[in-house]
C-alpha positions in Angstrom: 139.3 124.2 93.3 137.8 122.1 90.6 136.5 119.5 93.1 134.8 122.2 95.1 133.1 123.6 92.0 131.9 120.1 91.0 130.5 119.5 94.5 128.6 122.8 94.4 127.2 122.0 90.9 126.1 118.5 92.0 124.4 120.0 95.2 122.5 122.5 93.0 121.4 119.8 90.6 120.2 117.6 93.5 118.3 120.5 95.0 116.6 121.4 91.6 115.6 117.8 91.0 114.2 117.5 94.6 112.2 120.7 94.1 110.8 119.4 90.8 109.9 116.1 92.3 108.2 117.7 95.3 106.3 120.1 93.0 105.0 117.2 90.8 104.0 115.0 93.7 103.0 117.8 96.0 100.1 118.7 93.7 99.5 115.0 92.8 98.8 114.1 96.4 95.8 116.5 96.8 93.3 114.5 94.7 93.9 111.5 97.1 92.4 113.4 100.0 89.2 111.4 99.5 90.9 108.5 101.1 90.5 110.2 104.4 87.0 111.7 103.9 84.6 110.8 106.7 82.4 108.7 104.3 85.3 106.7 103.2 86.5 106.2 106.7 83.1 104.8 107.5 83.1 102.5 104.5 86.5 101.2 105.4 85.4 100.6 109.0 82.3 98.8 107.8 84.1 96.7 105.2 86.8 95.6 107.7 84.3 94.7 110.4 82.0 92.8 107.9 84.9 90.8 106.4 86.4 89.8 109.7 83.3 89.2 111.8 80.4 89.1 109.4 78.6 91.8 111.4 78.0 95.5 111.3 80.5 97.6 113.4 79.2 98.1 116.9 79.4 101.9 116.7 77.9 102.2 113.2 74.8 104.1 114.5 76.7 106.3 117.0 76.8 110.0 116.0 80.5 110.8 116.2 81.4 112.7 113.0 80.6 116.3 112.1 77.6 116.5 109.8 78.8 117.9 106.4 75.4 119.7 105.9 75.3 121.2 109.5 78.7 121.5 111.2 77.0 122.1 114.6 75.6 118.5 114.6 77.1 115.1 114.8 76.2 112.3 112.4 76.7 108.5 112.5 78.4 106.5 109.8 74.9 105.0 109.0 73.9 108.5 107.9 76.9 108.9 105.7 77.1 105.6 103.8 74.6 102.9 103.0 76.3 99.5 103.6 75.1 95.9 103.8 77.0 93.0 105.2 76.4 89.6 103.7 77.9 86.8 105.8 79.3 83.8 104.0 76.6 81.5 102.6 73.9 84.2 102.3 72.4 85.4 99.0 73.6 88.7 97.6 70.9 90.1 95.3 71.8 89.8 91.6 75.1 88.1 92.5 74.5 84.7 94.0 75.8 83.3 97.3 78.5 85.0 99.2 81.5 82.7 99.4 83.2 84.9 102.1 81.8 87.7 104.3 81.1 90.5 101.8 80.4 94.2 102.4 78.6 96.3 99.8 78.5 100.0 100.3 77.2 103.0 98.3 
């Protein structure tokens, strides 16, 4: 009987701890939603393409995302973020020469 009671208490403690952890991290995850925002997806795409190829992504100007200001329209990444790709060896304003392919986005 004592063993059964200990198992029940341990199970309840584990459930309470799990609920507390889920509550803490469940609300903590929400602010990180910006990782998946359309603008940040575009910036990540541009940065990845620039660093690997030294060029702008081929679909950078293709309207494929919902326009945040008008949901009935599509907008291209070029309308969501301003990015410049500097291939290695080119001058970056106010920074000097790019040693590797460098993307700068705002």
